[in-house]
All heavy atoms as a GROMACS GRO file, in nm:
protein
  385
    1MET      N    1  -0.866   2.531  -2.684
    1MET     CA    2  -0.735   2.518  -2.605
    1MET      C    3  -0.760   2.486  -2.463
    1MET      O    4  -0.693   2.402  -2.400
    1MET     CB    5  -0.657   2.656  -2.633
    1MET     CG    6  -0.526   2.642  -2.567
    1MET     SD    7  -0.417   2.533  -2.656
    1MET     CE    8  -0.268   2.556  -2.571
    2ASN      N    9  -0.851   2.560  -2.405
    2ASN     CA   10  -0.882   2.527  -2.260
    2ASN      C   11  -0.935   2.398  -2.229
    2ASN      O   12  -0.904   2.340  -2.128
    2ASN     CB   13  -0.968   2.640  -2.203
    2ASN     CG   14  -0.900   2.777  -2.184
    2ASN    OD1   15  -0.777   2.783  -2.177
    2ASN    ND2   16  -0.984   2.879  -2.184
    3GLU      N   17  -1.010   2.347  -2.318
    3GLU     CA   18  -1.074   2.216  -2.309
    3GLU      C   19  -0.963   2.106  -2.304
    3GLU      O   20  -0.968   2.010  -2.228
    3GLU     CB   21  -1.175   2.188  -2.410
    3GLU     CG   22  -1.299   2.271  -2.392
    3GLU     CD   23  -1.400   2.251  -2.500
    3GLU    OE1   24  -1.395   2.140  -2.568
    3GLU    OE2   25  -1.486   2.335  -2.523
    4LYS      N   26  -0.866   2.123  -2.395
    4LYS     CA   27  -0.760   2.026  -2.405
    4LYS      C   28  -0.678   2.027  -2.280
    4LYS      O   29  -0.641   1.923  -2.230
    4LYS     CB   30  -0.678   2.054  -2.530
    4LYS     CG   31  -0.572   1.953  -2.558
    4LYS     CD   32  -0.496   1.979  -2.686
    4LYS     CE   33  -0.387   1.872  -2.706
    4LYS     NZ   34  -0.314   1.902  -2.825
    5LEU      N   35  -0.643   2.148  -2.228
    5LEU     CA   36  -0.571   2.160  -2.103
    5LEU      C   37  -0.650   2.104  -1.989
    5LEU      O   38  -0.590   2.025  -1.906
    5LEU     CB   39  -0.539   2.313  -2.075
    5LEU     CG   40  -0.462   2.340  -1.954
    5LEU    CD1   41  -0.326   2.275  -1.961
    5LEU    CD2   42  -0.457   2.485  -1.931
    6PHE      N   43  -0.781   2.130  -1.982
    6PHE     CA   44  -0.862   2.075  -1.874
    6PHE      C   45  -0.865   1.920  -1.879
    6PHE      O   46  -0.856   1.856  -1.775
    6PHE     CB   47  -1.005   2.125  -1.889
    6PHE     CG   48  -1.102   2.070  -1.786
    6PHE    CD1   49  -1.094   2.111  -1.660
    6PHE    CD2   50  -1.190   1.972  -1.822
    6PHE    CE1   51  -1.179   2.059  -1.556
    6PHE    CE2   52  -1.280   1.921  -1.734
    6PHE     CZ   53  -1.273   1.966  -1.593
    7HIS      N   54  -0.871   1.861  -2.000
    7HIS     CA   55  -0.872   1.718  -2.016
    7HIS      C   56  -0.744   1.654  -1.965
    7HIS      O   57  -0.738   1.553  -1.906
    7HIS     CB   58  -0.911   1.678  -2.164
    7HIS     CG   59  -0.903   1.536  -2.189
    7HIS    ND1   60  -1.000   1.451  -2.129
    7HIS    CD2   61  -0.824   1.448  -2.261
    7HIS    CE1   62  -0.976   1.326  -2.171
    7HIS    NE2   63  -0.868   1.326  -2.244
    8THR      N   64  -0.632   1.723  -2.004
    8THR     CA   65  -0.500   1.666  -1.963
    8THR      C   66  -0.483   1.678  -1.810
    8THR      O   67  -0.432   1.577  -1.755
    8THR     CB   68  -0.394   1.760  -2.030
    8THR    OG1   69  -0.400   1.755  -2.172
    8THR    CG2   70  -0.251   1.711  -2.000
    9VAL      N   71  -0.524   1.786  -1.751
    9VAL     CA   72  -0.507   1.800  -1.608
    9VAL      C   73  -0.610   1.704  -1.539
    9VAL      O   74  -0.567   1.640  -1.438
    9VAL     CB   75  -0.544   1.944  -1.562
    9VAL    CG1   76  -0.550   1.958  -1.416
    9VAL    CG2   77  -0.428   2.033  -1.613
   10LYS      N   78  -0.720   1.688  -1.591
   10LYS     CA   79  -0.821   1.590  -1.535
   10LYS      C   80  -0.760   1.446  -1.530
   10LYS      O   81  -0.776   1.371  -1.441
   10LYS     CB   82  -0.952   1.598  -1.608
   10LYS     CG   83  -1.055   1.506  -1.554
   10LYS     CD   84  -1.184   1.525  -1.642
   10LYS     CE   85  -1.283   1.415  -1.624
   10LYS     NZ   86  -1.397   1.420  -1.711
   11SER      N   87  -0.702   1.404  -1.647
   11SER     CA   88  -0.650   1.276  -1.663
   11SER      C   89  -0.526   1.251  -1.570
   11SER      O   90  -0.520   1.154  -1.502
   11SER     CB   91  -0.594   1.250  -1.810
   11SER     OG   92  -0.704   1.261  -1.898
   12ALA      N   93  -0.450   1.360  -1.555
   12ALA     CA   94  -0.336   1.346  -1.463
   12ALA      C   95  -0.386   1.328  -1.320
   12ALA      O   96  -0.331   1.248  -1.234
   12ALA     CB   97  -0.242   1.465  -1.473
   13GLY      N   98  -0.485   1.404  -1.282
   13GLY     CA   99  -0.551   1.393  -1.150
   13GLY      C  100  -0.609   1.260  -1.122
   13GLY      O  101  -0.589   1.205  -1.014
   14ILE      N  102  -0.672   1.206  -1.215
   14ILE     CA  103  -0.737   1.064  -1.203
   14ILE      C  104  -0.623   0.961  -1.180
   14ILE      O  105  -0.633   0.877  -1.095
   14ILE     CB  106  -0.823   1.032  -1.323
   14ILE    CG1  107  -0.945   1.125  -1.317
   14ILE    CG2  108  -0.860   0.883  -1.322
   14ILE    CD1  109  -1.034   1.111  -1.445
   15TRP      N  110  -0.516   0.971  -1.262
   15TRP     CA  111  -0.402   0.878  -1.255
   15TRP      C  112  -0.334   0.882  -1.117
   15TRP      O  113  -0.294   0.790  -1.063
   15TRP     CB  114  -0.308   0.883  -1.365
   15TRP     CG  115  -0.351   0.813  -1.486
   15TRP    CD1  116  -0.398   0.865  -1.603
   15TRP    CD2  117  -0.362   0.672  -1.497
   15TRP    NE1  118  -0.430   0.769  -1.692
   15TRP    CE2  119  -0.415   0.647  -1.624
   15TRP    CE3  120  -0.339   0.565  -1.414
   15TRP    CZ2  121  -0.447   0.516  -1.674
   15TRP    CZ3  122  -0.367   0.436  -1.459
   15TRP    CH2  123  -0.416   0.414  -1.592
   16ASP      N  124  -0.319   1.019  -1.074
   16ASP     CA  125  -0.259   1.036  -0.941
   16ASP      C  126  -0.340   0.978  -0.826
   16ASP      O  127  -0.289   0.911  -0.741
   16ASP     CB  128  -0.239   1.179  -0.907
   16ASP     CG  129  -0.127   1.242  -0.995
   16ASP    OD1  130  -0.046   1.168  -1.049
   16ASP    OD2  131  -0.124   1.370  -1.006
   17LEU      N  132  -0.469   0.985  -0.837
   17LEU     CA  133  -0.555   0.925  -0.743
   17LEU      C  134  -0.552   0.772  -0.744
   17LEU      O  135  -0.550   0.709  -0.636
   17LEU     CB  136  -0.707   0.975  -0.765
   17LEU     CG  137  -0.811   0.939  -0.668
   17LEU    CD1  138  -0.776   0.990  -0.528
   17LEU    CD2  139  -0.949   0.981  -0.709
   18VAL      N  140  -0.551   0.715  -0.866
   18VAL     CA  141  -0.548   0.580  -0.876
   18VAL      C  142  -0.419   0.519  -0.814
   18VAL      O  143  -0.418   0.415  -0.741
   18VAL     CB  144  -0.563   0.533  -1.019
   18VAL    CG1  145  -0.530   0.381  -1.048
   18VAL    CG2  146  -0.703   0.566  -1.074
   19MET      N  147  -0.304   0.582  -0.851
   19MET     CA  148  -0.175   0.544  -0.794
   19MET      C  149  -0.169   0.558  -0.642
   19MET      O  150  -0.107   0.476  -0.575
   19MET     CB  151  -0.061   0.620  -0.860
   19MET     CG  152  -0.038   0.588  -1.005
   19MET     SD  153  -0.002   0.408  -1.030
   19MET     CE  154   0.147   0.396  -0.944
   20GLY      N  155  -0.227   0.660  -0.591
   20GLY     CA  156  -0.243   0.672  -0.447
   20GLY      C  157  -0.307   0.566  -0.382
   20GLY      O  158  -0.269   0.511  -0.276
   21VAL      N  159  -0.422   0.523  -0.437
   21VAL     CA  160  -0.507   0.420  -0.384
   21VAL      C  161  -0.426   0.282  -0.390
   21VAL      O  162  -0.419   0.203  -0.293
   21VAL     CB  163  -0.637   0.401  -0.454
   21VAL    CG1  164  -0.705   0.275  -0.411
   21VAL    CG2  165  -0.723   0.519  -0.419
   22VAL      N  166  -0.358   0.265  -0.505
   22VAL     CA  167  -0.280   0.137  -0.520
   22VAL      C  168  -0.166   0.134  -0.420
   22VAL      O  169  -0.141   0.027  -0.353
   22VAL     CB  170  -0.225   0.123  -0.664
   22VAL    CG1  171  -0.121   0.020  -0.673
   22VAL    CG2  172  -0.342   0.102  -0.762
   23ILE      N  173  -0.097   0.246  -0.396
   23ILE     CA  174   0.012   0.245  -0.303
   23ILE      C  175  -0.041   0.231  -0.162
   23ILE      O  176   0.031   0.158  -0.083
   23ILE     CB  177   0.091   0.382  -0.324
   23ILE    CG1  178   0.173   0.379  -0.449
   23ILE    CG2  179   0.188   0.406  -0.202
   23ILE    CD1  180   0.232   0.515  -0.484
   24LEU      N  181  -0.148   0.287  -0.133
   24LEU     CA  182  -0.207   0.276   0.002
   24LEU      C  183  -0.249   0.121   0.032
   24LEU      O  184  -0.208   0.070   0.137
   24LEU     CB  185  -0.335   0.359   0.018
   24LEU     CG  186  -0.410   0.352   0.151
   24LEU    CD1  187  -0.320   0.417   0.254
   24LEU    CD2  188  -0.543   0.424   0.139
   25ILE      N  189  -0.304   0.061  -0.060
   25ILE     CA  190  -0.346  -0.079  -0.043
   25ILE      C  191  -0.217  -0.165  -0.035
   25ILE      O  192  -0.218  -0.257   0.050
   25ILE     CB  193  -0.435  -0.125  -0.165
   25ILE    CG1  194  -0.573  -0.053  -0.154
   25ILE    CG2  195  -0.447  -0.274  -0.157
   25ILE    CD1  196  -0.661  -0.079  -0.275
   26THR      N  197  -0.120  -0.144  -0.118
   26THR     CA  198   0.001  -0.220  -0.108
   26THR      C  199   0.070  -0.200   0.023
   26THR      O  200   0.121  -0.296   0.087
   26THR     CB  201   0.102  -0.175  -0.226
   26THR    OG1  202   0.027  -0.189  -0.347
   26THR    CG2  203   0.225  -0.263  -0.224
   27GLY      N  204   0.074  -0.079   0.069
   27GLY     CA  205   0.137  -0.057   0.203
   27GLY      C  206   0.060  -0.121   0.319
   27GLY      O  207   0.125  -0.178   0.406
   28LEU      N  208  -0.072  -0.119   0.314
   28LEU     CA  209  -0.148  -0.184   0.419
   28LEU      C  210  -0.125  -0.333   0.412
   28LEU      O  211  -0.111  -0.397   0.520
   28LEU     CB  212  -0.297  -0.146   0.409
   28LEU     CG  213  -0.333  -0.006   0.453
   28LEU    CD1  214  -0.479   0.013   0.414
   28LEU    CD2  215  -0.313   0.014   0.600
   29THR      N  216  -0.134  -0.388   0.302
   29THR     CA  217  -0.106  -0.533   0.284
   29THR      C  218   0.024  -0.577   0.333
   29THR      O  219   0.033  -0.678   0.406
   29THR     CB  220  -0.131  -0.570   0.139
   29THR    OG1  221  -0.255  -0.537   0.095
   29THR    CG2  222  -0.124  -0.725   0.124
   30SER      N  223   0.133  -0.508   0.292
   30SER     CA  224   0.263  -0.548   0.334
   30SER      C  225   0.281  -0.526   0.486
   30SER      O  226   0.344  -0.606   0.554
   30SER     CB  227   0.374  -0.467   0.262
   30SER     OG  228   0.361  -0.332   0.282
   31GLY      N  229   0.217  -0.422   0.543
   31GLY     CA  230   0.223  -0.402   0.683
   31GLY      C  231   0.150  -0.511   0.762
   31GLY      O  232   0.206  -0.563   0.865
   32ILE      N  233   0.043  -0.557   0.714
   32ILE     CA  234  -0.031  -0.663   0.784
   32ILE      C  235   0.047  -0.790   0.773
   32ILE      O  236   0.059  -0.864   0.873
   32ILE     CB  237  -0.169  -0.676   0.718
   32ILE    CG1  238  -0.261  -0.558   0.756
   32ILE    CG2  239  -0.234  -0.813   0.761
   32ILE    CD1  240  -0.391  -0.554   0.680
   33LEU      N  241   0.103  -0.822   0.658
   33LEU     CA  242   0.184  -0.940   0.641
   33LEU      C  243   0.307  -0.938   0.728
   33LEU      O  244   0.344  -1.043   0.791
   33LEU     CB  245   0.227  -0.963   0.500
   33LEU     CG  246   0.116  -1.001   0.396
   33LEU    CD1  247   0.165  -1.001   0.255
   33LEU    CD2  248   0.057  -1.133   0.439
   34LEU      N  249   0.377  -0.830   0.748
   34LEU     CA  250   0.488  -0.813   0.836
   34LEU      C  251   0.441  -0.833   0.984
   34LEU      O  252   0.516  -0.901   1.060
   34LEU     CB  253   0.552  -0.674   0.827
   34LEU     CG  254   0.637  -0.652   0.697
   34LEU    CD1  255   0.667  -0.509   0.689
   34LEU    CD2  256   0.763  -0.736   0.703
   35LEU      N  257   0.329  -0.784   1.025
   35LEU     CA  258   0.285  -0.802   1.161
   35LEU      C  259   0.250  -0.948   1.186
   35LEU      O  260   0.286  -1.008   1.288
   35LEU     CB  261   0.160  -0.718   1.189
   35LEU     CG  262   0.188  -0.571   1.212
   35LEU    CD1  263   0.050  -0.499   1.218
   35LEU    CD2  264   0.267  -0.550   1.333
   36VAL      N  265   0.189  -1.019   1.090
   36VAL     CA  266   0.154  -1.154   1.106
   36VAL      C  267   0.286  -1.241   1.122
   36VAL      O  268   0.291  -1.325   1.204
   36VAL     CB  269   0.072  -1.205   0.981
   36VAL    CG1  270   0.061  -1.352   0.979
   36VAL    CG2  271  -0.062  -1.150   0.983
   37ASN      N  272   0.384  -1.208   1.037
   37ASN     CA  273   0.509  -1.282   1.051
   37ASN      C  274   0.574  -1.257   1.175
   37ASN      O  275   0.638  -1.344   1.238
   37ASN     CB  276   0.600  -1.252   0.931
   37ASN     CG  277   0.557  -1.324   0.805
   37ASN    OD1  278   0.496  -1.426   0.815
   37ASN    ND2  279   0.583  -1.258   0.690
   38ALA      N  280   0.569  -1.130   1.229
   38ALA     CA  281   0.635  -1.096   1.355
   38ALA      C  282   0.570  -1.177   1.478
   38ALA      O  283   0.634  -1.227   1.557
   38ALA     CB  284   0.623  -0.945   1.381
   39PHE      N  285   0.435  -1.186   1.464
   39PHE     CA  286   0.361  -1.256   1.572
   39PHE      C  287   0.396  -1.402   1.571
   39PHE      O  288   0.406  -1.470   1.677
   39PHE     CB  289   0.214  -1.237   1.570
   39PHE     CG  290   0.174  -1.096   1.613
   39PHE    CD1  291   0.092  -1.015   1.538
   39PHE    CD2  292   0.207  -1.052   1.741
   39PHE    CE1  293   0.055  -0.897   1.575
   39PHE    CE2  294   0.174  -0.922   1.781
   39PHE     CZ  295   0.090  -0.846   1.703
   40ARG      N  296   0.414  -1.458   1.442
   40ARG     CA  297   0.447  -1.595   1.436
   40ARG      C  298   0.583  -1.628   1.491
   40ARG      O  299   0.610  -1.731   1.552
   40ARG     CB  300   0.441  -1.645   1.285
   40ARG     CG  301   0.301  -1.650   1.234
   40ARG     CD  302   0.286  -1.696   1.090
   40ARG     NE  303   0.352  -1.822   1.062
   40ARG     CZ  304   0.397  -1.868   0.955
   40ARG    NH1  305   0.395  -1.799   0.848
   40ARG    NH2  306   0.449  -1.990   0.952
   41LEU      N  307   0.677  -1.533   1.462
   41LEU     CA  308   0.810  -1.545   1.520
   41LEU      C  309   0.811  -1.535   1.668
   41LEU      O  310   0.882  -1.618   1.737
   41LEU     CB  311   0.905  -1.446   1.462
   41LEU     CG  312   0.947  -1.462   1.314
   41LEU    CD1  313   1.025  -1.342   1.264
   41LEU    CD2  314   1.038  -1.583   1.303
   42LEU      N  315   0.733  -1.440   1.729
   42LEU     CA  316   0.731  -1.430   1.873
   42LEU      C  317   0.664  -1.556   1.941
   42LEU      O  318   0.705  -1.598   2.045
   42LEU     CB  319   0.653  -1.303   1.906
   42LEU     CG  320   0.724  -1.176   1.887
   42LEU    CD1  321   0.629  -1.056   1.915
   42LEU    CD2  322   0.846  -1.165   1.979
   43LYS      N  323   0.561  -1.608   1.867
   43LYS     CA  324   0.503  -1.727   1.920
   43LYS      C  325   0.606  -1.848   1.916
   43LYS      O  326   0.609  -1.927   2.010
   43LYS     CB  327   0.374  -1.768   1.831
   43LYS     CG  328   0.299  -1.885   1.884
   43LYS     CD  329   0.184  -1.916   1.789
   43LYS     CE  330   0.108  -2.040   1.826
   43LYS     NZ  331   0.005  -2.076   1.737
   44GLY      N  332   0.680  -1.859   1.807
   44GLY     CA  333   0.773  -1.962   1.802
   44GLY      C  334   0.898  -1.947   1.894
   44GLY      O  335   0.974  -2.048   1.907
   45LYS      N  336   0.920  -1.824   1.937
   45LYS     CA  337   1.032  -1.794   2.022
   45LYS      C  338   1.022  -1.888   2.156
   45LYS      O  339   1.120  -1.929   2.207
   45LYS     CB  340   1.030  -1.654   2.059
   45LYS     CG  341   1.141  -1.611   2.149
   45LYS     CD  342   1.134  -1.459   2.187
   45LYS     CE  343   1.238  -1.424   2.285
   45LYS     NZ  344   1.227  -1.277   2.323
   46GLN      N  345   0.898  -1.910   2.201
   46GLN     CA  346   0.880  -1.988   2.320
   46GLN      C  347   0.933  -2.130   2.298
   46GLN      O  348   0.987  -2.191   2.393
   46GLN     CB  349   0.731  -1.992   2.364
   46GLN     CG  350   0.680  -1.855   2.398
   46GLN     CD  351   0.743  -1.795   2.527
   46GLN    OE1  352   0.789  -1.868   2.617
   46GLN    NE2  353   0.747  -1.662   2.526
   47ASP      N  354   0.907  -2.186   2.190
   47ASP     CA  355   0.952  -2.315   2.151
   47ASP      C  356   1.107  -2.328   2.130
   47ASP      O  357   1.160  -2.433   2.157
   47ASP     CB  358   0.881  -2.365   2.023
   47ASP     CG  359   0.730  -2.374   2.037
   47ASP    OD1  360   0.690  -2.395   2.157
   47ASP    OD2  361   0.661  -2.366   1.940
   48MET      N  362   1.164  -2.221   2.090
   48MET     CA  363   1.315  -2.222   2.063
   48MET      C  364   1.389  -2.195   2.186
   48MET      O  365   1.507  -2.244   2.195
   48MET     CB  366   1.348  -2.110   1.958
   48MET     CG  367   1.300  -2.149   1.821
   48MET     SD  368   1.358  -2.018   1.710
   48MET     CE  369   1.200  -1.958   1.640
   49MET      N  370   1.328  -2.142   2.287
   49MET     CA  371   1.404  -2.110   2.409
   49MET      C  372   1.422  -2.233   2.491
   49MET      O  373   1.337  -2.302   2.507
   49MET     CB  374   1.334  -1.999   2.494
   49MET     CG  375   1.312  -1.874   2.423
   49MET     SD  376   1.457  -1.768   2.414
   49MET     CE  377   1.479  -1.712   2.572
   50ILE      N  378   1.539  -2.257   2.548
   50ILE     CA  379   1.569  -2.370   2.624
   50ILE      C  380   1.588  -2.338   2.769
   50ILE      O  381   1.636  -2.245   2.807
   50ILE     CB  382   1.694  -2.459   2.571
   50ILE    CG1  383   1.660  -2.496   2.432
   50ILE    CG2  384   1.723  -2.571   2.664
   50ILE    CD1  385   1.775  -2.569   2.368
   0.00000   0.00000   0.00000
C-alpha cells in the first residue's frame, strides 16, 4: 500500500516539476519577444515623428 502511494506522489511531483519548467520557459520566451517588439516600436517611433 505504501509503495503505491509513494509511486503516485512521486509521479505527481515529477509532473509538477515538468509543468513548472514548461511554464518558466514559456514565460521567458514571451517576455523576450515582448521586449524585442517594444524596442522595434521605439526605434520606429523616430521615423514616424514629424
